[in-house]
C-alpha beads as a LAMMPS data file, in Angstrom:
LAMMPS data file: protein, C-alpha beads

226 atoms
225 bonds

1 atom types
1 bond types

-500.0 500.0 xlo xhi
-500.0 500.0 ylo yhi
-500.0 500.0 zlo zhi

Masses

1 110.0

Atoms # bond

1 1 1 -19.718 216.679 -31.655
2 1 1 -16.763 215.104 -33.381
3 1 1 -14.283 217.336 -31.512
4 1 1 -15.957 216.409 -28.302
5 1 1 -15.668 212.610 -29.135
6 1 1 -11.982 213.331 -30.225
7 1 1 -11.542 214.831 -26.683
8 1 1 -13.056 211.887 -24.820
9 1 1 -10.988 209.429 -26.868
10 1 1 -7.888 211.276 -26.188
11 1 1 -8.605 211.536 -22.378
12 1 1 -9.376 207.869 -22.186
13 1 1 -6.307 207.136 -24.213
14 1 1 -4.206 209.215 -21.790
15 1 1 -5.671 207.805 -18.583
16 1 1 -5.038 204.248 -19.661
17 1 1 -1.488 205.085 -20.897
18 1 1 -0.711 206.797 -17.464
19 1 1 -2.158 203.780 -15.331
20 1 1 -4.547 206.165 -13.548
21 1 1 -7.654 204.309 -14.865
22 1 1 -8.405 201.509 -17.256
23 1 1 -10.892 202.091 -20.124
24 1 1 -13.023 199.355 -18.582
25 1 1 -13.537 201.213 -15.502
26 1 1 -14.777 204.426 -17.225
27 1 1 -17.786 202.088 -18.381
28 1 1 -18.652 201.197 -14.772
29 1 1 -20.919 203.032 -12.514
30 1 1 -20.591 202.913 -8.712
31 1 1 -23.425 200.314 -8.568
32 1 1 -21.439 198.110 -11.137
33 1 1 -18.479 198.371 -8.688
34 1 1 -20.732 197.229 -5.904
35 1 1 -22.043 194.343 -8.008
36 1 1 -18.484 193.126 -8.603
37 1 1 -17.556 193.228 -5.183
38 1 1 -20.513 191.250 -4.075
39 1 1 -19.990 188.741 -6.913
40 1 1 -16.374 188.123 -5.825
41 1 1 -17.510 187.856 -2.147
42 1 1 -20.091 185.241 -2.909
43 1 1 -17.908 183.015 -4.934
44 1 1 -15.125 183.391 -2.758
45 1 1 -17.233 182.004 0.002
46 1 1 -18.484 179.220 -2.350
47 1 1 -14.731 178.191 -2.864
48 1 1 -14.064 178.354 1.017
49 1 1 -17.169 176.097 1.342
50 1 1 -15.751 173.715 -1.205
51 1 1 -12.375 173.506 0.641
52 1 1 -14.070 172.714 3.808
53 1 1 -16.136 170.032 2.282
54 1 1 -13.240 168.502 0.871
55 1 1 -11.216 168.685 3.938
56 1 1 -13.840 166.789 5.950
57 1 1 -14.836 164.256 3.104
58 1 1 -11.506 163.503 1.293
59 1 1 -13.153 160.343 -0.019
60 1 1 -15.250 162.333 -2.361
61 1 1 -12.320 163.764 -4.598
62 1 1 -10.842 160.260 -4.556
63 1 1 -13.818 159.118 -6.442
64 1 1 -12.928 161.300 -9.296
65 1 1 -9.584 159.843 -9.411
66 1 1 -7.850 163.311 -8.703
67 1 1 -4.674 163.809 -7.050
68 1 1 -5.920 165.827 -4.230
69 1 1 -8.180 168.730 -2.668
70 1 1 -6.361 171.393 -4.884
71 1 1 -6.952 169.478 -8.071
72 1 1 -10.589 168.766 -7.358
73 1 1 -11.214 172.634 -6.375
74 1 1 -9.386 173.572 -9.639
75 1 1 -11.544 171.454 -11.856
76 1 1 -14.781 172.765 -10.148
77 1 1 -13.707 176.345 -10.618
78 1 1 -12.411 176.030 -14.048
79 1 1 -14.306 178.517 -16.265
80 1 1 -14.099 176.229 -19.264
81 1 1 -16.570 173.882 -17.391
82 1 1 -18.941 176.838 -16.710
83 1 1 -20.467 174.499 -13.884
84 1 1 -21.487 171.679 -16.228
85 1 1 -19.835 168.644 -14.781
86 1 1 -19.968 165.766 -17.422
87 1 1 -20.454 163.114 -14.597
88 1 1 -23.883 164.787 -13.888
89 1 1 -25.320 163.774 -17.416
90 1 1 -26.821 167.379 -18.090
91 1 1 -27.993 168.055 -14.672
92 1 1 -27.165 171.561 -13.555
93 1 1 -27.864 174.237 -10.843
94 1 1 -30.341 173.062 -7.961
95 1 1 -30.895 169.714 -9.934
96 1 1 -27.039 168.900 -9.336
97 1 1 -27.610 169.758 -5.602
98 1 1 -30.427 167.363 -5.198
99 1 1 -28.374 164.705 -7.056
100 1 1 -25.562 165.302 -4.667
101 1 1 -27.462 164.304 -1.643
102 1 1 -29.331 161.501 -3.156
103 1 1 -28.901 158.119 -1.452
104 1 1 -28.015 156.237 -4.768
105 1 1 -25.373 159.040 -5.963
106 1 1 -21.961 157.287 -6.358
107 1 1 -20.075 160.140 -7.734
108 1 1 -17.963 162.876 -6.128
109 1 1 -20.800 164.544 -3.725
110 1 1 -18.693 167.582 -2.832
111 1 1 -18.396 168.419 -6.610
112 1 1 -22.046 168.014 -7.491
113 1 1 -23.147 170.019 -4.440
114 1 1 -20.721 172.830 -5.129
115 1 1 -20.846 172.744 -8.877
116 1 1 -24.639 172.825 -8.535
117 1 1 -24.490 175.875 -6.326
118 1 1 -21.990 177.456 -8.613
119 1 1 -24.333 176.953 -11.657
120 1 1 -27.313 178.252 -9.672
121 1 1 -25.402 181.556 -8.518
122 1 1 -23.942 182.074 -12.018
123 1 1 -27.516 181.985 -13.335
124 1 1 -28.347 184.681 -10.763
125 1 1 -25.659 186.852 -12.022
126 1 1 -26.723 186.403 -15.663
127 1 1 -23.622 184.333 -16.541
128 1 1 -21.188 187.263 -16.026
129 1 1 -18.287 187.921 -13.923
130 1 1 -17.520 191.584 -14.645
131 1 1 -20.403 194.220 -14.758
132 1 1 -20.639 197.444 -16.768
133 1 1 -23.082 200.244 -17.214
134 1 1 -25.607 198.469 -19.439
135 1 1 -25.557 195.135 -17.487
136 1 1 -28.584 194.454 -15.484
137 1 1 -29.230 192.128 -12.886
138 1 1 -32.821 190.957 -11.740
139 1 1 -33.329 191.343 -7.898
140 1 1 -35.964 188.472 -7.997
141 1 1 -33.282 186.036 -9.242
142 1 1 -30.780 187.260 -6.485
143 1 1 -33.499 186.809 -3.856
144 1 1 -34.508 183.475 -4.989
145 1 1 -30.937 182.429 -4.991
146 1 1 -30.345 183.409 -1.418
147 1 1 -33.417 181.443 -0.268
148 1 1 -32.034 178.323 -2.335
149 1 1 -28.648 178.691 -0.494
150 1 1 -30.565 178.525 2.728
151 1 1 -32.503 175.519 1.386
152 1 1 -29.240 173.831 0.282
153 1 1 -27.450 174.456 3.658
154 1 1 -30.572 172.838 5.352
155 1 1 -30.461 169.730 3.120
156 1 1 -26.739 169.419 3.486
157 1 1 -26.832 169.274 7.338
158 1 1 -29.777 166.809 7.052
159 1 1 -29.027 164.442 4.526
160 1 1 -28.179 160.990 5.730
161 1 1 -27.532 157.569 4.395
162 1 1 -29.481 154.657 5.399
163 1 1 -27.305 153.766 8.573
164 1 1 -27.910 157.357 9.784
165 1 1 -24.415 158.609 8.905
166 1 1 -24.378 161.995 7.187
167 1 1 -23.923 161.755 3.347
168 1 1 -21.288 164.712 3.684
169 1 1 -19.833 165.793 7.025
170 1 1 -20.127 169.550 7.526
171 1 1 -21.128 171.424 10.760
172 1 1 -20.537 169.436 13.872
173 1 1 -21.725 170.054 17.553
174 1 1 -19.329 167.286 19.116
175 1 1 -16.718 167.362 20.633
176 1 1 -16.315 171.043 19.520
177 1 1 -19.035 173.155 18.261
178 1 1 -18.158 173.857 14.611
179 1 1 -20.508 176.091 12.728
180 1 1 -17.974 177.288 10.068
181 1 1 -20.093 175.860 7.227
182 1 1 -23.148 177.824 8.282
183 1 1 -21.100 181.038 8.560
184 1 1 -19.860 180.698 4.948
185 1 1 -23.628 180.098 3.795
186 1 1 -24.687 183.120 5.899
187 1 1 -21.968 185.334 4.037
188 1 1 -23.179 184.304 0.615
189 1 1 -26.867 184.646 1.736
190 1 1 -26.170 188.393 2.990
191 1 1 -24.301 189.278 0.125
192 1 1 -27.368 188.309 -2.180
193 1 1 -30.026 189.913 -0.129
194 1 1 -28.231 193.150 0.182
195 1 1 -27.479 193.235 -3.602
196 1 1 -30.952 192.067 -4.269
197 1 1 -32.261 195.289 -2.327
198 1 1 -29.750 197.513 -4.052
199 1 1 -30.689 196.552 -7.559
200 1 1 -34.404 196.632 -6.839
201 1 1 -33.950 200.125 -5.680
202 1 1 -31.657 201.138 -8.478
203 1 1 -34.461 199.643 -11.063
204 1 1 -37.448 200.445 -9.196
205 1 1 -38.585 196.853 -9.230
206 1 1 -40.325 195.026 -6.496
207 1 1 -39.345 191.628 -5.188
208 1 1 -41.735 188.766 -4.072
209 1 1 -40.388 187.683 -0.691
210 1 1 -40.562 184.010 -0.097
211 1 1 -40.490 182.270 3.215
212 1 1 -40.674 178.501 3.067
213 1 1 -40.498 175.758 5.909
214 1 1 -36.902 174.164 5.368
215 1 1 -38.445 170.641 5.937
216 1 1 -40.526 170.976 2.894
217 1 1 -38.849 173.600 1.031
218 1 1 -38.408 173.414 -2.655
219 1 1 -35.726 175.313 -4.696
220 1 1 -36.911 178.526 -6.279
221 1 1 -36.489 179.270 -9.941
222 1 1 -33.517 181.119 -10.884
223 1 1 -32.785 180.525 -14.380
224 1 1 -35.316 181.643 -17.104
225 1 1 -37.010 184.373 -14.938
226 1 1 -38.076 187.241 -17.049

Bonds

1 1 1 2
2 1 2 3
3 1 3 4
4 1 4 5
5 1 5 6
6 1 6 7
7 1 7 8
8 1 8 9
9 1 9 10
10 1 10 11
11 1 11 12
12 1 12 13
13 1 13 14
14 1 14 15
15 1 15 16
16 1 16 17
17 1 17 18
18 1 18 19
19 1 19 20
20 1 20 21
21 1 21 22
22 1 22 23
23 1 23 24
24 1 24 25
25 1 25 26
26 1 26 27
27 1 27 28
28 1 28 29
29 1 29 30
30 1 30 31
31 1 31 32
32 1 32 33
33 1 33 34
34 1 34 35
35 1 35 36
36 1 36 37
37 1 37 38
38 1 38 39
39 1 39 40
40 1 40 41
41 1 41 42
42 1 42 43
43 1 43 44
44 1 44 45
45 1 45 46
46 1 46 47
47 1 47 48
48 1 48 49
49 1 49 50
50 1 50 51
51 1 51 52
52 1 52 53
53 1 53 54
54 1 54 55
55 1 55 56
56 1 56 57
57 1 57 58
58 1 58 59
59 1 59 60
60 1 60 61
61 1 61 62
62 1 62 63
63 1 63 64
64 1 64 65
65 1 65 66
66 1 66 67
67 1 67 68
68 1 68 69
69 1 69 70
70 1 70 71
71 1 71 72
72 1 72 73
73 1 73 74
74 1 74 75
75 1 75 76
76 1 76 77
77 1 77 78
78 1 78 79
79 1 79 80
80 1 80 81
81 1 81 82
82 1 82 83
83 1 83 84
84 1 84 85
85 1 85 86
86 1 86 87
87 1 87 88
88 1 88 89
89 1 89 90
90 1 90 91
91 1 91 92
92 1 92 93
93 1 93 94
94 1 94 95
95 1 95 96
96 1 96 97
97 1 97 98
98 1 98 99
99 1 99 100
100 1 100 101
101 1 101 102
102 1 102 103
103 1 103 104
104 1 104 105
105 1 105 106
106 1 106 107
107 1 107 108
108 1 108 109
109 1 109 110
110 1 110 111
111 1 111 112
112 1 112 113
113 1 113 114
114 1 114 115
115 1 115 116
116 1 116 117
117 1 117 118
118 1 118 119
119 1 119 120
120 1 120 121
121 1 121 122
122 1 122 123
123 1 123 124
124 1 124 125
125 1 125 126
126 1 126 127
127 1 127 128
128 1 128 129
129 1 129 130
130 1 130 131
131 1 131 132
132 1 132 133
133 1 133 134
134 1 134 135
135 1 135 136
136 1 136 137
137 1 137 138
138 1 138 139
139 1 139 140
140 1 140 141
141 1 141 142
142 1 142 143
143 1 143 144
144 1 144 145
145 1 145 146
146 1 146 147
147 1 147 148
148 1 148 149
149 1 149 150
150 1 150 151
151 1 151 152
152 1 152 153
153 1 153 154
154 1 154 155
155 1 155 156
156 1 156 157
157 1 157 158
158 1 158 159
159 1 159 160
160 1 160 161
161 1 161 162
162 1 162 163
163 1 163 164
164 1 164 165
165 1 165 166
166 1 166 167
167 1 167 168
168 1 168 169
169 1 169 170
170 1 170 171
171 1 171 172
172 1 172 173
173 1 173 174
174 1 174 175
175 1 175 176
176 1 176 177
177 1 177 178
178 1 178 179
179 1 179 180
180 1 180 181
181 1 181 182
182 1 182 183
183 1 183 184
184 1 184 185
185 1 185 186
186 1 186 187
187 1 187 188
188 1 188 189
189 1 189 190
190 1 190 191
191 1 191 192
192 1 192 193
193 1 193 194
194 1 194 195
195 1 195 196
196 1 196 197
197 1 197 198
198 1 198 199
199 1 199 200
200 1 200 201
201 1 201 202
202 1 202 203
203 1 203 204
204 1 204 205
205 1 205 206
206 1 206 207
207 1 207 208
208 1 208 209
209 1 209 210
210 1 210 211
211 1 211 212
212 1 212 213
213 1 213 214
214 1 214 215
215 1 215 216
216 1 216 217
217 1 217 218
218 1 218 219
219 1 219 220
220 1 220 221
221 1 221 222
222 1 222 223
223 1 223 224
224 1 224 225
225 1 225 226
């Protein structure tokens, strides 16, 4: 047994030194690599969504006294904040999304909206950004996160101020049809749904499929699911 262990250690060291494979990669299964890819895709789309929202709503980053869109996005995606924005007074995840679209919210609505989605998605991935053989995801969390993105997209498109103007400019139909925001939401939803099915199949777990009317929909739980 010791001899086999020694051979394994020497093999890993040799591969790592030759640059053929990193030791971390040896601890990943094919499923782990699939999860990594979907995680990257989801958060890449979230960043594109943030860029698009700030581009259409530059007044929002100015509320935070920042120097521009790039600074605002860097603050949002800073790992040190872990999606907890101080101006939200402890509101996180879908609570932050709801706050961002409230009539009386005076802060940076884009930061609260994207930060809330980022926190919710982070919970769905169990606060991890890299996945290995012993890491497990819950397919129900991923499914619920996908449904929450559908709800968030609907709320974003339908949230209006008292004078009827959109709280945040996103998709527009005139003068040119622009559904680029909807497409980014669709990418994230598709990635989460596919990953939920993959994980459910791998772990032999069932997922309760939830269908809601968007007008009356409430966000589904993601954090705390057992």
